N, CA, C and O atoms as CSV, one atom per row, in Angstrom:
chain,resi,resn,atom,element,x,y,z
A,1,MET,N,N,7.201,2.048,-16.860
A,1,MET,CA,C,7.720,2.322,-15.525
A,1,MET,C,C,9.192,1.942,-15.475
A,1,MET,O,O,9.600,0.919,-16.026
A,2,LYS,N,N,9.971,2.763,-14.818
A,2,LYS,CA,C,11.402,2.502,-14.689
A,2,LYS,C,C,11.630,1.223,-13.902
A,2,LYS,O,O,10.846,0.878,-13.018
A,3,LYS,N,N,12.701,0.528,-14.226
A,3,LYS,CA,C,13.066,-0.706,-13.531
A,3,LYS,C,C,13.972,-0.376,-12.362
A,3,LYS,O,O,15.118,-0.822,-12.306
A,4,GLN,N,N,13.451,0.411,-11.424
A,4,GLN,CA,C,14.182,0.741,-10.208
A,4,GLN,C,C,13.161,1.178,-9.163
A,4,GLN,O,O,12.029,1.536,-9.491
A,5,ILE,N,N,13.570,1.144,-7.933
A,5,ILE,CA,C,12.700,1.629,-6.871
A,5,ILE,C,C,12.661,3.148,-6.955
A,5,ILE,O,O,13.696,3.811,-7.019
A,6,GLN,N,N,11.450,3.679,-6.954
A,6,GLN,CA,C,11.266,5.130,-7.011
A,6,GLN,C,C,10.600,5.584,-5.722
A,6,GLN,O,O,9.834,4.834,-5.118
A,7,ILE,N,N,10.888,6.805,-5.301
A,7,ILE,CA,C,10.341,7.297,-4.040
A,7,ILE,C,C,9.949,8.762,-4.177
A,7,ILE,O,O,10.602,9.544,-4.868
A,8,ILE,N,N,8.877,9.102,-3.503
A,8,ILE,CA,C,8.468,10.492,-3.334
A,8,ILE,C,C,8.445,10.711,-1.829
A,8,ILE,O,O,7.648,10.090,-1.125
A,9,ARG,N,N,9.288,11.564,-1.342
A,9,ARG,CA,C,9.422,11.797,0.099
A,9,ARG,C,C,8.214,12.544,0.656
A,9,ARG,O,O,7.608,13.370,-0.028
A,10,GLY,N,N,7.876,12.241,1.900
A,10,GLY,CA,C,6.744,12.859,2.580
A,10,GLY,C,C,6.801,14.370,2.575
A,10,GLY,O,O,5.786,15.034,2.365
A,11,GLU,N,N,7.988,14.919,2.805
A,11,GLU,CA,C,8.104,16.380,2.840
A,11,GLU,C,C,7.816,16.994,1.465
A,11,GLU,O,O,7.324,18.119,1.382
A,12,GLN,N,N,8.121,16.261,0.388
A,12,GLN,CA,C,7.800,16.744,-0.961
A,12,GLN,C,C,6.278,16.784,-1.156
A,12,GLN,O,O,5.739,17.726,-1.736
A,13,ILE,N,N,5.609,15.761,-0.670
A,13,ILE,CA,C,4.151,15.688,-0.798
A,13,ILE,C,C,3.501,16.815,-0.008
A,13,ILE,O,O,2.626,17.512,-0.522
A,14,VAL,N,N,3.923,16.993,1.231
A,14,VAL,CA,C,3.356,18.046,2.083
A,14,VAL,C,C,3.569,19.417,1.441
A,14,VAL,O,O,2.642,20.224,1.384
A,15,LYS,N,N,4.775,19.681,0.964
A,15,LYS,CA,C,5.070,20.979,0.338
A,15,LYS,C,C,4.207,21.188,-0.903
A,15,LYS,O,O,3.708,22.292,-1.125
A,16,SER,N,N,4.023,20.156,-1.710
A,16,SER,CA,C,3.242,20.304,-2.946
A,16,SER,C,C,1.773,20.609,-2.661
A,16,SER,O,O,1.101,21.240,-3.477
A,17,LEU,N,N,1.272,20.166,-1.511
A,17,LEU,CA,C,-0.133,20.404,-1.164
A,17,LEU,C,C,-0.360,21.786,-0.535
A,17,LEU,O,O,-1.497,22.144,-0.230
A,18,GLU,N,N,0.708,22.559,-0.340
A,18,GLU,CA,C,0.550,23.905,0.210
A,18,GLU,C,C,-0.154,24.846,-0.764
A,18,GLU,O,O,-0.822,25.788,-0.336
A,19,ASN,N,N,-0.014,24.605,-2.058
A,19,ASN,CA,C,-0.557,25.508,-3.077
A,19,ASN,C,C,-1.726,24.935,-3.871
A,19,ASN,O,O,-2.288,25.624,-4.723
A,20,THR,N,N,-2.091,23.712,-3.610
A,20,THR,CA,C,-3.179,23.070,-4.342
A,20,THR,C,C,-3.820,22.020,-3.465
A,20,THR,O,O,-3.214,21.568,-2.493
A,21,SER,N,N,-5.034,21.625,-3.792
A,21,SER,CA,C,-5.729,20.638,-2.954
A,21,SER,C,C,-5.517,19.201,-3.421
A,21,SER,O,O,-5.857,18.269,-2.692
A,22,ARG,N,N,-4.958,18.994,-4.629
A,22,ARG,CA,C,-4.784,17.627,-5.128
A,22,ARG,C,C,-3.450,17.485,-5.821
A,22,ARG,O,O,-3.053,18.322,-6.632
A,23,GLN,N,N,-2.766,16.404,-5.483
A,23,GLN,CA,C,-1.517,16.061,-6.160
A,23,GLN,C,C,-1.536,14.575,-6.482
A,23,GLN,O,O,-1.970,13.749,-5.679
A,24,TYR,N,N,-1.059,14.264,-7.664
A,24,TYR,CA,C,-0.968,12.875,-8.090
A,24,TYR,C,C,0.420,12.339,-7.784
A,24,TYR,O,O,1.425,13.021,-7.988
A,25,LEU,N,N,0.459,11.113,-7.293
A,25,LEU,CA,C,1.711,10.437,-6.994
A,25,LEU,C,C,2.115,9.525,-8.144
A,25,LEU,O,O,3.300,9.324,-8.414
A,26,VAL,N,N,1.091,8.968,-8.826
A,26,VAL,CA,C,1.315,8.000,-9.898
A,26,VAL,C,C,0.323,8.281,-11.018
A,26,VAL,O,O,-0.818,8.669,-10.763
A,27,GLY,N,N,0.752,8.088,-12.237
A,27,GLY,CA,C,-0.146,8.211,-13.379
A,27,GLY,C,C,0.586,8.594,-14.641
A,27,GLY,O,O,1.814,8.662,-14.673
A,28,ARG,N,N,-0.177,8.841,-15.668
A,28,ARG,CA,C,0.342,9.424,-16.910
A,28,ARG,C,C,-0.457,10.703,-17.094
A,28,ARG,O,O,-1.535,10.698,-17.688
A,29,LEU,N,N,0.080,11.784,-16.582
A,29,LEU,CA,C,-0.656,13.027,-16.449
A,29,LEU,C,C,-0.416,13.948,-17.634
A,29,LEU,O,O,0.703,14.076,-18.132
A,30,SER,N,N,-1.496,14.586,-18.070
A,30,SER,CA,C,-1.367,15.531,-19.173
A,30,SER,C,C,-1.180,16.957,-18.669
A,30,SER,O,O,-0.635,17.800,-19.381
A,31,ARG,N,N,-1.629,17.231,-17.446
A,31,ARG,CA,C,-1.480,18.573,-16.878
A,31,ARG,C,C,-0.265,18.622,-15.956
A,31,ARG,O,O,0.018,17.660,-15.243
A,32,PRO,N,N,0.444,19.738,-15.974
A,32,PRO,CA,C,1.593,19.863,-15.057
A,32,PRO,C,C,1.124,19.980,-13.605
A,32,PRO,O,O,0.016,20.442,-13.334
A,33,GLN,N,N,1.970,19.562,-12.698
A,33,GLN,CA,C,1.716,19.710,-11.273
A,33,GLN,C,C,3.038,19.944,-10.575
A,33,GLN,O,O,4.105,19.760,-11.161
A,34,GLU,N,N,2.958,20.355,-9.305
A,34,GLU,CA,C,4.182,20.684,-8.557
A,34,GLU,C,C,5.030,19.462,-8.246
A,34,GLU,O,O,6.257,19.519,-8.312
A,35,LEU,N,N,4.387,18.373,-7.910
A,35,LEU,CA,C,5.077,17.174,-7.438
A,35,LEU,C,C,5.587,16.334,-8.606
A,35,LEU,O,O,4.863,16.085,-9.570
A,36,ASP,N,N,6.835,15.904,-8.505
A,36,ASP,CA,C,7.342,14.931,-9.464
A,36,ASP,C,C,6.686,13.601,-9.138
A,36,ASP,O,O,6.807,13.106,-8.018
A,37,TYR,N,N,6.002,13.026,-10.098
A,37,TYR,CA,C,5.238,11.810,-9.873
A,37,TYR,C,C,5.890,10.617,-10.573
A,37,TYR,O,O,6.787,10.772,-11.402
A,38,ILE,N,N,5.421,9.446,-10.221
A,38,ILE,CA,C,5.892,8.211,-10.828
A,38,ILE,C,C,4.987,7.916,-12.021
A,38,ILE,O,O,3.771,7.796,-11.870
A,39,GLU,N,N,5.574,7.803,-13.187
A,39,GLU,CA,C,4.780,7.598,-14.395
A,39,GLU,C,C,4.328,6.142,-14.501
A,39,GLU,O,O,5.115,5.209,-14.340
A,40,ASP,N,N,3.035,5.983,-14.778
A,40,ASP,CA,C,2.440,4.654,-14.933
A,40,ASP,C,C,1.146,4.821,-15.718
A,40,ASP,O,O,0.336,5.687,-15.388
A,41,GLU,N,N,0.942,4.026,-16.727
A,41,GLU,CA,C,-0.252,4.161,-17.560
A,41,GLU,C,C,-1.422,3.283,-17.100
A,41,GLU,O,O,-2.497,3.331,-17.697
A,42,LYS,N,N,-1.226,2.488,-16.053
A,42,LYS,CA,C,-2.274,1.567,-15.607
A,42,LYS,C,C,-3.244,2.153,-14.588
A,42,LYS,O,O,-4.388,1.708,-14.489
A,43,LEU,N,N,-2.787,3.160,-13.825
A,43,LEU,CA,C,-3.644,3.725,-12.778
A,43,LEU,C,C,-3.162,5.094,-12.380
A,43,LEU,O,O,-2.086,5.541,-12.779
A,44,GLU,N,N,-3.988,5.757,-11.579
A,44,GLU,CA,C,-3.621,7.038,-10.982
A,44,GLU,C,C,-3.756,6.904,-9.477
A,44,GLU,O,O,-4.706,6.307,-8.971
A,45,ILE,N,N,-2.793,7.467,-8.776
A,45,ILE,CA,C,-2.818,7.480,-7.309
A,45,ILE,C,C,-2.507,8.902,-6.885
A,45,ILE,O,O,-1.625,9.550,-7.449
A,46,GLY,N,N,-3.233,9.381,-5.889
A,46,GLY,CA,C,-2.974,10.740,-5.444
A,46,GLY,C,C,-3.523,11.018,-4.064
A,46,GLY,O,O,-4.055,10.138,-3.387
A,47,ILE,N,N,-3.375,12.274,-3.665
A,47,ILE,CA,C,-3.856,12.744,-2.371
A,47,ILE,C,C,-4.627,14.035,-2.592
A,47,ILE,O,O,-4.185,14.931,-3.311
A,48,THR,N,N,-5.787,14.107,-1.956
A,48,THR,CA,C,-6.572,15.330,-1.952
A,48,THR,C,C,-6.602,15.834,-0.523
A,48,THR,O,O,-6.856,15.067,0.406
A,49,SER,N,N,-6.342,17.124,-0.341
A,49,SER,CA,C,-6.298,17.725,0.986
A,49,SER,C,C,-7.100,19.021,0.965
A,49,SER,O,O,-6.797,19.938,0.202
A,50,TYR,N,N,-8.130,19.087,1.816
A,50,TYR,CA,C,-9.007,20.253,1.850
A,50,TYR,C,C,-8.750,21.075,3.112
A,50,TYR,O,O,-8.986,20.605,4.225
A,51,ASP,N,N,-8.268,22.300,2.932
A,51,ASP,CA,C,-8.052,23.212,4.056
A,51,ASP,C,C,-9.347,23.884,4.482
A,51,ASP,O,O,-9.481,24.325,5.624
A,52,GLU,N,N,-10.300,23.960,3.561
A,52,GLU,CA,C,-11.582,24.606,3.837
A,52,GLU,C,C,-12.712,23.715,3.323
A,52,GLU,O,O,-12.480,22.740,2.608
A,53,TYR,N,N,-13.930,24.071,3.701
A,53,TYR,CA,C,-15.094,23.330,3.214
A,53,TYR,C,C,-15.108,23.380,1.692
A,53,TYR,O,O,-14.899,24.436,1.095
A,54,ILE,N,N,-15.357,22.231,1.072
A,54,ILE,CA,C,-15.382,22.162,-0.392
A,54,ILE,C,C,-16.518,21.248,-0.823
A,54,ILE,O,O,-16.797,20.239,-0.175
A,55,SER,N,N,-17.166,21.606,-1.912
A,55,SER,CA,C,-18.187,20.725,-2.470
A,55,SER,C,C,-17.894,20.523,-3.949
A,55,SER,O,O,-17.287,21.369,-4.606
A,56,GLU,N,N,-18.336,19.393,-4.447
A,56,GLU,CA,C,-18.123,19.060,-5.849
A,56,GLU,C,C,-19.471,18.721,-6.466
A,56,GLU,O,O,-20.191,17.850,-5.979
A,57,PHE,N,N,-19.799,19.418,-7.538
A,57,PHE,CA,C,-21.084,19.229,-8.188
A,57,PHE,C,C,-21.241,17.809,-8.725
A,57,PHE,O,O,-20.256,17.094,-8.907
A,58,PRO,N,N,-22.483,17.407,-8.975
A,58,PRO,CA,C,-22.768,16.043,-9.418
A,58,PRO,C,C,-22.027,15.660,-10.698
A,58,PRO,O,O,-21.904,16.442,-11.641
A,59,HIS,N,N,-21.549,14.442,-10.684
A,59,HIS,CA,C,-20.859,13.886,-11.836
A,59,HIS,C,C,-20.826,12.365,-11.702
A,59,HIS,O,O,-21.253,11.800,-10.695
A,60,TYR,N,N,-20.314,11.734,-12.727
A,60,TYR,CA,C,-20.051,10.294,-12.687
A,60,TYR,C,C,-18.857,10.020,-13.577
A,60,TYR,O,O,-18.439,10.874,-14.359
A,61,HIS,N,N,-18.317,8.833,-13.454
A,61,HIS,CA,C,-17.201,8.410,-14.288
A,61,HIS,C,C,-17.687,7.304,-15.219
A,61,HIS,O,O,-18.422,6.407,-14.803
A,62,THR,N,N,-17.275,7.375,-16.464
A,62,THR,CA,C,-17.750,6.404,-17.451
A,62,THR,C,C,-17.025,5.067,-17.343
A,62,THR,O,O,-17.600,4.028,-17.667
A,63,GLN,N,N,-15.762,5.080,-16.890
A,63,GLN,CA,C,-14.970,3.850,-16.833
A,63,GLN,C,C,-14.270,3.610,-15.501
A,63,GLN,O,O,-14.052,2.463,-15.111
A,64,ALA,N,N,-13.924,4.671,-14.814
A,64,ALA,CA,C,-13.021,4.560,-13.669
A,64,ALA,C,C,-13.705,4.087,-12.395
A,64,ALA,O,O,-14.830,4.473,-12.080
A,65,TYR,N,N,-12.992,3.251,-11.688
A,65,TYR,CA,C,-13.293,2.899,-10.305
A,65,TYR,C,C,-12.397,3.796,-9.463
A,65,TYR,O,O,-11.197,3.890,-9.718
A,66,GLU,N,N,-12.975,4.457,-8.459
A,66,GLU,CA,C,-12.187,5.297,-7.559
A,66,GLU,C,C,-12.189,4.665,-6.172
A,66,GLU,O,O,-13.228,4.582,-5.515
A,67,TYR,N,N,-11.014,4.224,-5.737
A,67,TYR,CA,C,-10.833,3.644,-4.409
A,67,TYR,C,C,-10.277,4.744,-3.519
A,67,TYR,O,O,-9.306,5.409,-3.883
A,68,GLN,N,N,-10.889,4.940,-2.350
A,68,GLN,CA,C,-10.477,6.061,-1.514
A,68,GLN,C,C,-10.362,5.652,-0.054
A,68,GLN,O,O,-11.154,4.861,0.458
A,69,PHE,N,N,-9.348,6.217,0.599
A,69,PHE,CA,C,-9.105,5.997,2.023
A,69,PHE,C,C,-9.071,7.363,2.697
A,69,PHE,O,O,-8.319,8.245,2.280
A,70,ILE,N,N,-9.883,7.541,3.737
A,70,ILE,CA,C,-9.920,8.805,4.458
A,70,ILE,C,C,-8.788,8.811,5.480
A,70,ILE,O,O,-8.854,8.126,6.501
A,71,VAL,N,N,-7.757,9.587,5.195
A,71,VAL,CA,C,-6.600,9.693,6.080
A,71,VAL,C,C,-6.994,10.464,7.337
A,71,VAL,O,O,-6.637,10.079,8.450
A,72,LYS,N,N,-7.739,11.565,7.146
A,72,LYS,CA,C,-8.264,12.334,8.272
A,72,LYS,C,C,-9.440,13.157,7.779
A,72,LYS,O,O,-9.580,13.423,6.586
A,73,GLY,N,N,-10.287,13.555,8.729
A,73,GLY,CA,C,-11.422,14.391,8.389
A,73,GLY,C,C,-12.668,13.600,8.029
A,73,GLY,O,O,-12.855,12.464,8.464
A,74,MET,N,N,-13.524,14.238,7.213
A,74,MET,CA,C,-14.805,13.634,6.849
A,74,MET,C,C,-15.268,14.170,5.500
A,74,MET,O,O,-15.125,15.356,5.204
A,75,THR,N,N,-15.821,13.283,4.697
A,75,THR,CA,C,-16.446,13.659,3.428
A,75,THR,C,C,-17.777,12.935,3.329
A,75,THR,O,O,-17.959,11.861,3.904
A,76,GLU,N,N,-18.699,13.531,2.597
A,76,GLU,CA,C,-20.009,12.922,2.378
A,76,GLU,C,C,-20.322,12.922,0.891
A,76,GLU,O,O,-19.983,13.853,0.161
A,77,TYR,N,N,-20.977,11.856,0.464
A,77,TYR,CA,C,-21.451,11.733,-0.908
A,77,TYR,C,C,-22.964,11.599,-0.854
A,77,TYR,O,O,-23.517,11.050,0.099
A,78,ILE,N,N,-23.624,12.105,-1.882
A,78,ILE,CA,C,-25.040,11.833,-2.058
A,78,ILE,C,C,-25.198,11.204,-3.436
A,78,ILE,O,O,-24.729,11.747,-4.437
A,79,ASP,N,N,-25.857,10.065,-3.475
A,79,ASP,CA,C,-26.207,9.417,-4.733
A,79,ASP,C,C,-27.366,10.230,-5.300
A,79,ASP,O,O,-28.448,10.242,-4.712
A,80,VAL,N,N,-27.169,10.903,-6.418
A,80,VAL,CA,C,-28.190,11.819,-6.915
A,80,VAL,C,C,-29.421,11.095,-7.458
A,80,VAL,O,O,-30.467,11.718,-7.644
A,81,GLU,N,N,-29.314,9.805,-7.712
A,81,GLU,CA,C,-30.478,9.062,-8.191
A,81,GLU,C,C,-31.314,8.510,-7.047
A,81,GLU,O,O,-32.543,8.536,-7.114
A,82,THR,N,N,-30.666,8.009,-5.994
A,82,THR,CA,C,-31.410,7.406,-4.875
A,82,THR,C,C,-31.567,8.361,-3.700
A,82,THR,O,O,-32.401,8.141,-2.822
A,83,ARG,N,N,-30.763,9.424,-3.683
A,83,ARG,CA,C,-30.703,10.418,-2.603
A,83,ARG,C,C,-30.104,9.845,-1.313
A,83,ARG,O,O,-30.188,10.477,-0.260
A,84,GLU,N,N,-29.509,8.667,-1.387
A,84,GLU,CA,C,-28.851,8.092,-0.217
A,84,GLU,C,C,-27.563,8.860,0.057
A,84,GLU,O,O,-26.795,9.146,-0.862
A,85,VAL,N,N,-27.332,9.193,1.330
A,85,VAL,CA,C,-26.141,9.926,1.739
A,85,VAL,C,C,-25.168,8.959,2.414
A,85,VAL,O,O,-25.559,8.159,3.263
A,86,TYR,N,N,-23.917,9.046,2.027
A,86,TYR,CA,C,-22.852,8.216,2.589
A,86,TYR,C,C,-21.871,9.137,3.296
A,86,TYR,O,O,-21.394,10.111,2.713
A,87,THR,N,N,-21.571,8.831,4.546
A,87,THR,CA,C,-20.615,9.603,5.331
A,87,THR,C,C,-19.369,8.760,5.543
A,87,THR,O,O,-19.447,7.628,6.020
A,88,PHE,N,N,-18.222,9.317,5.186
A,88,PHE,CA,C,-16.943,8.622,5.321
A,88,PHE,C,C,-16.053,9.432,6.248
A,88,PHE,O,O,-15.872,10.636,6.064
A,89,LYS,N,N,-15.498,8.750,7.254
A,89,LYS,CA,C,-14.651,9.403,8.259
A,89,LYS,C,C,-13.271,8.759,8.279
A,89,LYS,O,O,-13.026,7.752,7.614
A,90,GLN,N,N,-12.377,9.360,9.054
A,90,GLN,CA,C,-11.003,8.879,9.175
A,90,GLN,C,C,-10.968,7.360,9.348
A,90,GLN,O,O,-11.650,6.798,10.205
A,91,GLY,N,N,-10.157,6.714,8.511
A,91,GLY,CA,C,-9.989,5.265,8.574
A,91,GLY,C,C,-10.907,4.494,7.646
A,91,GLY,O,O,-10.696,3.299,7.438
A,92,ASP,N,N,-11.926,5.141,7.078
A,92,ASP,CA,C,-12.841,4.453,6.160
A,92,ASP,C,C,-12.206,4.301,4.782
A,92,ASP,O,O,-11.443,5.156,4.333
A,93,PHE,N,N,-12.539,3.192,4.122
A,93,PHE,CA,C,-12.091,2.896,2.763
A,93,PHE,C,C,-13.328,2.556,1.952
A,93,PHE,O,O,-14.179,1.794,2.410
A,94,TYR,N,N,-13.438,3.108,0.756
A,94,TYR,CA,C,-14.615,2.851,-0.062
A,94,TYR,C,C,-14.257,2.920,-1.547
A,94,TYR,O,O,-13.190,3.406,-1.924
A,95,VAL,N,N,-15.168,2.424,-2.376
A,95,VAL,CA,C,-14.996,2.473,-3.822
A,95,VAL,C,C,-16.240,3.101,-4.438
A,95,VAL,O,O,-17.365,2.847,-4.008
A,96,THR,N,N,-16.013,3.919,-5.446
A,96,THR,CA,C,-17.095,4.470,-6.254
A,96,THR,C,C,-16.932,3.882,-7.651
A,96,THR,O,O,-16.001,4.247,-8.369
A,97,PRO,N,N,-17.834,2.970,-8.048
A,97,PRO,CA,C,-17.714,2.364,-9.373
A,97,PRO,C,C,-18.196,3.306,-10.480
A,97,PRO,O,O,-18.889,4.287,-10.204
A,98,PRO,N,N,-17.832,3.010,-11.723
A,98,PRO,CA,C,-18.288,3.855,-12.819
A,98,PRO,C,C,-19.820,3.848,-12.907
A,98,PRO,O,O,-20.477,2.854,-12.598
A,99,GLY,N,N,-20.359,4.983,-13.337
A,99,GLY,CA,C,-21.801,5.084,-13.535
A,99,GLY,C,C,-22.578,5.613,-12.350
A,99,GLY,O,O,-23.731,6.011,-12.512
A,100,ILE,N,N,-21.983,5.632,-11.144
A,100,ILE,CA,C,-22.663,6.165,-9.963
A,100,ILE,C,C,-22.659,7.689,-10.059
A,100,ILE,O,O,-21.596,8.304,-10.134
A,101,LYS,N,N,-23.828,8.289,-10.056
A,101,LYS,CA,C,-23.945,9.746,-10.140
A,101,LYS,C,C,-24.005,10.297,-8.725
A,101,LYS,O,O,-24.925,9.991,-7.966
A,102,TYR,N,N,-23.015,11.113,-8.376
A,102,TYR,CA,C,-22.930,11.591,-6.999
A,102,TYR,C,C,-22.397,13.016,-6.933
A,102,TYR,O,O,-21.763,13.513,-7.864
A,103,ALA,N,N,-22.675,13.656,-5.801
A,103,ALA,CA,C,-22.087,14.939,-5.440
A,103,ALA,C,C,-21.335,14.707,-4.137
A,103,ALA,O,O,-21.616,13.754,-3.411
A,104,GLN,N,N,-20.378,15.583,-3.844
A,104,GLN,CA,C,-19.513,15.391,-2.676
A,104,GLN,C,C,-19.353,16.702,-1.928
A,104,GLN,O,O,-19.286,17.774,-2.529
A,105,ARG,N,N,-19.293,16.599,-0.601
A,105,ARG,CA,C,-18.930,17.742,0.233
A,105,ARG,C,C,-17.966,17.251,1.303
A,105,ARG,O,O,-18.168,16.198,1.909
A,106,SER,N,N,-16.906,18.038,1.526
A,106,SER,CA,C,-15.856,17.637,2.461
A,106,SER,C,C,-15.592,18.749,3.462
A,106,SER,O,O,-15.598,19.931,3.120
A,107,GLN,N,N,-15.363,18.352,4.687
A,107,GLN,CA,C,-15.101,19.303,5.771
A,107,GLN,C,C,-13.646,19.765,5.739
A,107,GLN,O,O,-12.779,19.056,5.228
A,108,PRO,N,N,-13.376,20.961,6.288
A,108,PRO,CA,C,-11.993,21.426,6.381
A,108,PRO,C,C,-11.131,20.411,7.147
A,108,PRO,O,O,-11.583,19.796,8.113
A,109,GLY,N,N,-9.903,20.255,6.702
A,109,GLY,CA,C,-8.999,19.319,7.365
A,109,GLY,C,C,-9.124,17.889,6.859
A,109,GLY,O,O,-8.524,16.975,7.426
A,110,THR,N,N,-9.892,17.690,5.803
A,110,THR,CA,C,-10.059,16.342,5.245
A,110,THR,C,C,-8.919,16.039,4.281
A,110,THR,O,O,-8.535,16.869,3.457
A,111,GLU,N,N,-8.389,14.820,4.410
A,111,GLU,CA,C,-7.333,14.356,3.520
A,111,GLU,C,C,-7.706,12.962,3.028
A,111,GLU,O,O,-8.015,12.074,3.822
A,112,ILE,N,N,-7.675,12.781,1.707
A,112,ILE,CA,C,-8.106,11.529,1.084
A,112,ILE,C,C,-7.001,10.997,0.179
A,112,ILE,O,O,-6.490,11.712,-0.683
A,113,PHE,N,N,-6.642,9.744,0.384
A,113,PHE,CA,C,-5.698,9.029,-0.479
A,113,PHE,C,C,-6.544,8.249,-1.478
A,113,PHE,O,O,-7.451,7.522,-1.073
A,114,PHE,N,N,-6.269,8.382,-2.777
A,114,PHE,CA,C,-7.112,7.714,-3.768
A,114,PHE,C,C,-6.316,6.965,-4.823
A,114,PHE,O,O,-5.169,7.290,-5.131
A,115,VAL,N,N,-6.982,5.939,-5.365
A,115,VAL,CA,C,-6.465,5.152,-6.476
A,115,VAL,C,C,-7.574,5.097,-7.516
A,115,VAL,O,O,-8.721,4.785,-7.198
A,116,LYS,N,N,-7.227,5.400,-8.748
A,116,LYS,CA,C,-8.220,5.421,-9.824
A,116,LYS,C,C,-7.740,4.536,-10.957
A,116,LYS,O,O,-6.606,4.657,-11.420
A,117,THR,N,N,-8.624,3.637,-11.402
A,117,THR,CA,C,-8.290,2.766,-12.523
A,117,THR,C,C,-9.538,2.487,-13.346
A,117,THR,O,O,-10.596,2.233,-12.771
A,118,PRO,N,N,-9.451,2.526,-14.662
A,118,PRO,CA,C,-8.296,2.953,-15.436
A,118,PRO,C,C,-8.087,4.455,-15.302
A,118,PRO,O,O,-9.000,5.175,-14.899
A,119,PRO,N,N,-6.885,4.933,-15.638
A,119,PRO,CA,C,-6.590,6.358,-15.519
A,119,PRO,C,C,-7.260,7.170,-16.629
A,119,PRO,O,O,-7.839,6.617,-17.564
A,120,GLY,N,N,-7.167,8.468,-16.503
A,120,GLY,CA,C,-7.690,9.362,-17.531
A,120,GLY,C,C,-8.891,10.141,-17.032
A,120,GLY,O,O,-9.521,9.775,-16.040
A,121,ASN,N,N,-9.195,11.211,-17.728
A,121,ASN,CA,C,-10.311,12.061,-17.339
A,121,ASN,C,C,-11.591,11.587,-18.024
A,121,ASN,O,O,-11.873,11.958,-19.163
A,122,ASP,N,N,-12.352,10.771,-17.321
A,122,ASP,CA,C,-13.619,10.263,-17.852
A,122,ASP,C,C,-14.812,10.857,-17.102
A,122,ASP,O,O,-15.921,10.328,-17.170
A,123,LYS,N,N,-14.580,11.941,-16.400
A,123,LYS,CA,C,-15.595,12.583,-15.564
A,123,LYS,C,C,-16.659,13.245,-16.442
A,123,LYS,O,O,-16.344,13.992,-17.368
A,124,GLN,N,N,-17.916,12.956,-16.132
A,124,GLN,CA,C,-19.049,13.542,-16.839
A,124,GLN,C,C,-19.878,14.333,-15.838
A,124,GLN,O,O,-20.499,13.752,-14.947
A,125,VAL,N,N,-19.892,15.648,-15.978
A,125,VAL,CA,C,-20.672,16.510,-15.091
A,125,VAL,C,C,-22.130,16.436,-15.514
A,125,VAL,O,O,-22.446,16.426,-16.704
A,126,ILE,N,N,-23.017,16.385,-14.520
A,126,ILE,CA,C,-24.449,16.309,-14.813
A,126,ILE,C,C,-25.174,17.507,-14.208
A,126,ILE,O,O,-24.617,18.225,-13.378
A,127,GLU,N,N,-26.393,17.714,-14.621
A,127,GLU,CA,C,-27.187,18.847,-14.157
A,127,GLU,C,C,-27.389,18.792,-12.645
A,127,GLU,O,O,-27.607,17.725,-12.071
A,128,THR,N,N,-27.311,19.952,-12.020
A,128,THR,CA,C,-27.484,20.051,-10.575
A,128,THR,C,C,-28.881,20.571,-10.273
A,128,THR,O,O,-29.263,21.649,-10.729
A,129,THR,N,N,-29.631,19.809,-9.514
A,129,THR,CA,C,-30.964,20.242,-9.121
A,129,THR,C,C,-30.868,21.201,-7.934
A,129,THR,O,O,-29.833,21.278,-7.272
A,130,ASP,N,N,-31.949,21.925,-7.672
A,130,ASP,CA,C,-31.983,22.813,-6.510
A,130,ASP,C,C,-31.806,22.024,-5.218
A,130,ASP,O,O,-31.164,22.496,-4.280
A,131,GLU,N,N,-32.375,20.821,-5.174
A,131,GLU,CA,C,-32.253,19.970,-3.982
A,131,GLU,C,C,-30.785,19.611,-3.713
A,131,GLU,O,O,-30.335,19.653,-2.568
A,132,ILE,N,N,-30.044,19.259,-4.768
A,132,ILE,CA,C,-28.630,18.903,-4.613
A,132,ILE,C,C,-27.812,20.148,-4.263
A,132,ILE,O,O,-26.898,20.069,-3.442
A,133,LYS,N,N,-28.122,21.287,-4.867
A,133,LYS,CA,C,-27.424,22.533,-4.520
A,133,LYS,C,C,-27.604,22.852,-3.032
A,133,LYS,O,O,-26.661,23.263,-2.355
A,134,GLU,N,N,-28.809,22.659,-2.545
A,134,GLU,CA,C,-29.095,22.903,-1.119
A,134,GLU,C,C,-28.312,21.930,-0.243
A,134,GLU,O,O,-27.767,22.325,0.787
A,135,TRP,N,N,-28.250,20.651,-0.647
A,135,TRP,CA,C,-27.502,19.652,0.098
A,135,TRP,C,C,-26.014,20.033,0.145
A,135,TRP,O,O,-25.376,19.930,1.192
A,136,LEU,N,N,-25.475,20.469,-0.985
A,136,LEU,CA,C,-24.064,20.851,-1.037
A,136,LEU,C,C,-23.760,21.998,-0.088
A,136,LEU,O,O,-22.683,22.028,0.507
A,137,GLN,N,N,-24.673,22.935,0.066
A,137,GLN,CA,C,-24.485,24.075,0.964
A,137,GLN,C,C,-24.717,23.710,2.419
A,137,GLN,O,O,-24.237,24.415,3.307
A,138,GLY,N,N,-25.438,22.628,2.688
A,138,GLY,CA,C,-25.812,22.244,4.041
A,138,GLY,C,C,-24.708,21.691,4.890
A,138,GLY,O,O,-24.897,21.534,6.096
A,139,GLY,N,N,-23.577,21.391,4.332
A,139,GLY,CA,C,-22.504,20.783,5.107
A,139,GLY,C,C,-21.576,21.760,5.787
A,139,GLY,O,O,-20.686,21.358,6.537
A,140,LYS,N,N,-21.774,23.035,5.533
A,140,LYS,CA,C,-20.868,24.058,6.118
A,140,LYS,C,C,-21.078,24.214,7.591
A,140,LYS,O,O,-20.405,25.023,8.229
């Protein structure tokens, strides 16, 4: 990390989210993105913004803890092993530890600020049951 104060202006972040739903603010990224980010090998920080209903198939992380703050909107997770549903709304903060197998559905207008440590793509997609597919469609 550079030995100086670095800044990413709000208008840069907003503009970068016009063409994609996720932008990283901090990390050591292997894929290009619109936003100039702050390089750091210890963690990843970013923003996810959903203009429309979105669902994410079941997966888990082998190493990463994902800390998330709901800036606006609502997202729901289902623990695919216990079938417990978690609803997170504006102002909520939560962590998903490694090994938790979950699926996610988010309402239009949802914006999530996240911190992931350690960084890197450790996502493991798992088989989707008919029950989970139905749950993912039920949030529309």
